[in-house]
C-alpha positions in Angstrom: -120.8 94.5 -106.4 -120.6 91.3 -104.0 -119.6 93.7 -101.1 -122.9 95.9 -102.1 -125.4 92.6 -102.2 -124.1 91.2 -99.0 -124.6 94.8 -97.2 -128.1 94.9 -99.0 -129.0 91.4 -98.0 -128.0 92.1 -94.0 -130.2 95.3 -94.4 -132.9 93.2 -95.3 -132.8 90.8 -93.0 -132.4 93.6 -90.2 -135.4 95.2 -91.7 -137.7 92.0 -91.7 -136.4 91.4 -88.1 -137.6 95.0 -86.8 -140.6 94.6 -88.9 -141.5 91.4 -87.2 -140.8 92.7 -83.9 -143.1 95.6 -84.3 -145.8 93.6 -85.5 -145.4 91.2 -82.7 -145.6 94.2 -80.3 -148.5 95.4 -82.0 -150.3 92.0 -81.8 -149.7 91.8 -78.1 -150.8 95.3 -77.5 -154.1 94.3 -79.5 -154.3 91.2 -77.2 -153.8 93.2 -74.1 -156.7 95.6 -75.2 -159.0 92.7 -75.9 -158.1 91.4 -72.7 -158.6 94.6 -70.8 -162.0 94.8 -72.4 -163.1 91.2 -71.2 -161.9 92.2 -67.7 -164.1 95.2 -67.7 -167.2 93.3 -68.9 -166.6 90.7 -65.9 -165.8 93.7 -63.5 -169.5 95.0 -64.6 -170.9 91.7 -64.0 -169.5 91.2 -60.5 -170.6 95.0 -59.3 -173.9 94.7 -61.0 -174.9 91.4 -59.3 -173.5 92.5 -56.0 -176.1 94.9 -55.7 -178.9 92.3 -56.6 -180.0 89.7 -54.1 -179.1 86.2 -55.2 -181.1 83.6 -53.7 -180.2 80.6 -55.9 -177.0 78.3 -55.1 -176.2 77.6 -58.6 -176.1 81.7 -59.6 -173.7 81.7 -56.4 -171.6 79.2 -58.0 -171.5 80.8 -61.2 -170.5 83.9 -59.6 -167.7 82.4 -57.8 -166.4 80.8 -61.0 -166.6 84.5 -62.8 -164.7 86.2 -59.8 -162.0 83.3 -60.2 -161.7 84.1 -63.9 -161.6 87.8 -63.1 -158.9 87.6 -60.8 -156.6 85.3 -63.0 -157.2 87.7 -65.9 -156.1 90.9 -63.8 -152.9 88.7 -62.8 -152.2 88.0 -66.5 -152.7 91.5 -67.5 -150.5 92.7 -64.7 -147.7 90.2 -65.6 -148.0 91.4 -69.1 -147.5 95.4 -68.2 -144.7 94.5 -65.8 -142.7 92.5 -68.5 -143.1 95.3 -70.8 -141.9 97.9 -68.2 -138.8 95.5 -67.5 -137.8 95.2 -70.9 -137.3 99.1 -71.2 -133.7 100.2 -71.3 -132.3 101.3 -67.7 -135.3 99.5 -65.7 -134.0 96.9 -63.4 -135.5 93.6 -63.6 -137.7 92.5 -60.8 -139.5 89.2 -59.7 -143.1 89.0 -60.4 -145.2 87.2 -57.8 -148.8 86.6 -58.3 -151.3 87.4 -55.7 -153.8 84.6 -56.5 -153.3 81.2 -55.0 -155.9 79.4 -57.4 -154.4 80.5 -61.0 -153.9 77.9 -63.6 -150.2 77.7 -64.8 -151.3 77.6 -68.4 -152.8 81.1 -67.9 -149.0 82.6 -68.0 -148.1 81.3 -71.2 -148.2 85.0 -72.5 -151.1 87.1 -74.5 -151.8 84.7 -77.2 -155.2 84.5 -79.0 -156.2 81.3 -77.4 -155.5 82.9 -73.9 -157.5 86.0 -74.7 -160.2 84.1 -76.1 -160.6 82.2 -72.7 -161.3 85.3 -71.0 -163.6 86.8 -73.9 -165.5 83.6 -73.3 -165.8 84.5 -69.5 -167.0 87.9 -70.6 -170.0 86.3 -72.6 -170.9 83.9 -69.6 -170.7 87.2 -67.5 -173.3 89.0 -69.9 -175.7 85.8 -69.5 -175.1 85.7 -65.8 -176.2 89.4 -65.1 -179.3 88.8 -67.1 -180.4 85.6 -65.0 -179.8 87.6 -62.0 -182.0 90.4 -63.2 -184.5 88.0 -64.3 -184.8 86.0 -61.0 -185.1 89.5 -59.1 -188.1 90.4 -61.8 -189.9 86.9 -61.3 -189.5 87.2 -57.5 -192.4 89.9 -57.5 -194.6 87.6 -59.2 -193.5 84.2 -57.3 -195.8 83.1 -54.4 -193.8 82.6 -51.4 -194.5 82.4 -47.6 -195.0 85.7 -45.5 -191.8 85.2 -43.6 -189.9 84.8 -46.7 -191.6 87.7 -48.4 -190.7 90.1 -45.8 -187.2 89.1 -45.4 -186.7 89.4 -49.5 -188.4 92.8 -49.0 -185.4 93.8 -46.7 -188.0 93.6 -43.7 -187.2 92.0 -39.9 -189.9 90.8 -37.9 -190.3 90.9 -34.4 -192.9 89.1 -31.9 -193.1 89.1 -28.1 -195.8 87.7 -26.0 -196.2 87.2 -22.3 -199.0 84.8 -21.0 -198.9 84.2 -17.3 -195.5 82.4 -16.4 -194.7 82.0 -20.1 -192.6 84.2 -22.3 -192.0 84.2 -26.0 -189.6 86.4 -28.1 -189.1 85.9 -31.8 -186.8 87.9 -34.1 -185.4 87.5 -37.4 -183.6 89.6 -39.9 -182.2 89.5 -43.4 -178.6 90.5 -44.9 -178.0 91.2 -48.2 -174.3 89.9 -48.9 -173.3 89.9 -52.4 -171.5 87.2 -53.4 -172.9 85.2 -50.3 -176.6 85.6 -51.5 -179.3 86.4 -48.9 -178.9 84.9 -45.6 -181.0 85.4 -42.4 -180.8 85.1 -38.6 -183.4 83.7 -36.6 -183.7 84.0 -32.8 -186.7 82.3 -30.9 -186.7 82.0 -27.0 -189.4 80.5 -24.7 -189.2 80.7 -20.9 -191.5 78.8 -18.9 -191.1 79.9 -15.1 -193.3 77.1 -13.7 -191.7 74.4 -15.9 -188.2 75.6 -16.7 -187.2 72.2 -18.3 -189.3 73.1 -21.3 -187.5 76.5 -21.7 -185.2 76.7 -24.6 -183.3 79.5 -26.7 -182.7 78.9 -30.4 -180.7 80.6 -32.8 -180.1 79.8 -36.6 -178.4 81.2 -39.5 -178.9 80.3 -43.0 -179.2 81.3 -46.8 -182.6 82.1 -47.8 -184.3 81.7 -51.4 -188.0 82.2 -52.4 -188.7 78.3 -51.5 -187.0 78.2 -48.2 -189.4 77.4 -45.3 -187.6 78.5 -42.2 -189.8 76.9 -39.7 -189.2 73.6 -41.2 -185.7 74.0 -41.3 -185.6 75.0 -37.9 -188.0 72.0 -36.8 -185.8 69.5 -38.6 -182.8 70.7 -37.1 -184.3 70.4 -33.3 -185.6 67.3 -33.9 -182.3 65.8 -34.6 -180.9 67.0 -31.3 -183.8 65.7 -28.9 -180.6 63.8 -27.0 -179.7 67.4 -25.6 -182.7 67.5 -23.6 -186.0 65.8 -24.6 -188.4 68.3 -22.9 -187.0 71.2 -24.1 -186.6 69.9 -27.9 -190.2 68.5 -27.6 -191.3 72.2 -26.4 -189.3 73.9 -29.1 -190.7 71.7 -31.6 -194.3 72.4 -30.4 -193.5 76.0 -30.4 -192.0 76.2 -33.7 -195.0 74.4 -35.2 -197.5 76.9 -33.9 -195.3 80.0 -35.1 -196.6 80.6 -38.4 -200.2 81.2 -36.9 -199.0 84.2 -34.6 -196.6 85.6 -37.3 -199.8 87.8 -38.6 -199.3 89.9 -35.2 -195.4 90.0 -35.6 -194.2 93.7 -36.3 -192.3 93.9 -39.5 -189.9 97.0 -39.8 -187.3 98.1 -42.3 -183.7 96.5 -41.1 -181.3 99.2 -40.9 -179.2 97.5 -38.4 -175.3 97.1 -38.7 -174.3 93.9 -40.6 -170.5 94.1 -39.7 -170.9 91.6 -36.8 -173.2 89.3 -38.7 -170.9 89.5 -41.8 -167.7 88.3 -39.3 -170.0 85.6 -37.9 -171.2 84.0 -41.2 -167.7 84.4 -42.7 -166.2 82.3 -39.6 -168.8 80.1 -39.6 -169.2 78.9 -43.5 -165.9 80.4 -45.2 -167.3 79.1 -48.7 -171.3 79.8 -49.0 -171.8 77.1 -51.6 -168.9 74.5 -50.4 -171.4 71.8 -50.4 -174.7 70.8 -52.7 -178.2 70.2 -51.5 -177.8 66.7 -51.8 -175.1 66.4 -49.4 -172.3 66.2 -51.6 -169.3 68.4 -51.1 -166.3 69.5 -53.4 -163.6 67.0 -54.3 -161.3 68.2 -51.0 -164.2 68.1 -48.6 -165.0 64.9 -46.3 -168.2 65.4 -45.2 -169.4 64.6 -41.3 -172.4 63.8 -39.3 -173.4 67.4 -39.4 -174.0 67.2 -43.0 -176.7 64.4 -42.2 -178.3 66.4 -39.5 -178.6 70.0 -41.0 -180.0 71.0 -44.3 -177.5 72.4 -46.8 -178.4 75.9 -46.6 -177.7 76.1 -42.5 -174.8 78.2 -41.8 -174.9 77.7 -37.8 -177.3 76.3 -35.4 -177.4 77.2 -31.7 -179.5 75.3 -29.0 -180.0 76.2 -25.2 -182.0 74.4 -22.3 -181.8 74.3 -18.6 -180.8 70.9 -17.1 -180.7 69.9 -13.5 -178.1 67.9 -11.9 -178.4 64.8 -10.0 -179.2 65.2 -6.1 -176.3 65.1 -4.4 -174.8 66.3 -1.1 -172.2 69.2 -0.5 -170.6 67.1 2.4 -170.7 63.6 4.1 -169.5 62.4 7.2 -167.2 59.6 7.2 -169.8 56.9 8.0 -171.5 57.9 4.8 -174.3 60.0 6.4 -175.2 63.2 4.4 -174.7 66.3 6.6 -176.2 68.9 4.7 -178.9 68.4 1.8 -178.4 70.7 -1.0 -181.1 71.2 -3.9 -179.9 70.2 -7.4 -178.1 73.3 -9.1 -179.8 74.1 -12.5 -177.3 74.2 -15.1 -177.3 75.8 -18.5 -176.6 73.5 -21.7 -175.8 75.1 -24.7 -174.9 73.4 -28.1 -173.4 75.1 -31.1 -173.2 73.6 -34.5 -171.5 74.8 -37.6 -171.8 72.6 -40.6 -169.6 73.6 -42.8 -166.6 75.5 -40.9 -163.0 74.7 -41.2 -161.8 76.5 -38.2 -160.7 74.7 -34.8 -163.1 76.0 -32.1 -161.2 76.3 -28.6 -162.6 74.5 -25.6 -161.9 72.8 -22.4 -161.2 69.4 -24.1 -161.7 67.8 -27.2 -163.4 64.3 -27.8 -164.2 62.1 -30.9 -167.1 59.9 -31.3 -170.7 60.7 -32.4 -172.5 64.0 -31.4 -174.8 61.9 -29.2 -172.1 60.5 -27.2 -169.9 63.9 -27.2 -173.0 65.6 -25.7 -173.7 62.9 -23.0 -170.0 62.9 -22.1 -169.7 66.5 -21.9 -172.8 66.9 -19.6 -171.5 64.4 -17.4 -168.0 65.4 -17.0 -169.2 69.2 -16.7 -171.8 68.2 -13.8 -168.8 66.4 -12.0 -166.6 69.5 -12.3 -169.0 72.0 -11.7 -170.3 70.2 -8.7 -166.9 69.5 -7.1 -165.2 72.7 -8.2 -167.2 75.5 -6.7 -165.0 78.1 -8.5 -165.5 76.7 -12.0 -168.1 78.7 -13.9 -168.5 76.3 -17.2 -166.9 73.2 -18.9 -166.7 73.0 -22.5 -166.3 70.4 -25.0 -165.1 70.6 -28.8 -166.3 68.0 -31.5 -164.7 68.6 -35.1 -164.1 66.9 -38.2 -162.3 68.4 -41.4 -165.4 70.0 -42.5 -167.8 71.0 -39.6 -167.4 71.4 -35.6 -169.5 71.8 -32.6 -169.3 73.1 -29.2 -170.9 71.8 -26.0 -171.2 74.0 -23.1 -172.4 73.5 -19.6 -172.5 76.2 -16.9 -173.9 77.4 -13.8 -177.0 79.5 -14.4 -177.9 80.2 -10.8 -176.6 79.8 -7.4 -177.2 76.7 -5.1 -180.0 77.1 -2.6 -179.7 75.2 0.7 -182.6 73.6 2.5 
């Protein structure tokens, strides 16, 4: 009887153990199903909103957080499935390595109820996010915005050209709908005056666009801060930009069907994180803002300004007594300045200098003139200015051949 009782107790414990394991497996299986369903909701939200133009930075930040949660959940689900596969008899155990760098350690504690609820909360937020994006798109049709932005949000590019005597004006702007980056646009404006070449300029602007964006005002603000590059060209650019809204009525609007691959490459290199800074000039905790954040509005991705400058009068050769043997007309040089307020890349250049942007620009112009004048084989000289968040590149190169008098 004693032996029978011992055997019965042992069998009872074994049965309880097996039942507990079975219930634990069933609970984990249900948790995995709940997690998978939450991830389906997140996946739908990301796919749906990728097809809709997002024009608000706050929505872009929410989408970024949802995407991070989706990647975190996928890794957790994959870990659970891999562990279940490794526990099967005869299966060699392998080391699991996550493919995400931004996952919280607490996420890998197992498929417990609290962990699954976290991703179900993400799914609930994703549903509201989709409704907010769709609501914004529907309201856009009833929201007043300037004609330039309205054309861009409708997927149209604008082109304007005019030749008037010695003056030539060329304007082109095109939209780009980039999913998680929102709606962006690239603006190109070129003005050439053969009678007064010092007033000629070429301006390029890449920026994120919303219904309230005033592209002309942003271009003017960027130019006003850079008069130290070339005051005549900068003043000319501001005057031309001020008159631009008056001539856009005669601009040609056309559906944009061009190739976005080059633009996508440029914009991602220029600003890896489209919402790294806020409108009030504040960056995330790991960003050290630079002088560029004070000059350019937050939505600016890149800005480039080109103008013609003349080198000081000089002689190509002089005799030992200091008398000039040959008089040479000062060469015309092309000065281009490119700015990336949010880049984290290091731009290659002939040399690197520190200091303010104005000091770097003046030094670049002075050194470049000396090098280009003394070294005929040298075609250009570039100087890089950089911070931990933002960079600029100043380039001076020959634009025409020297003419002897």
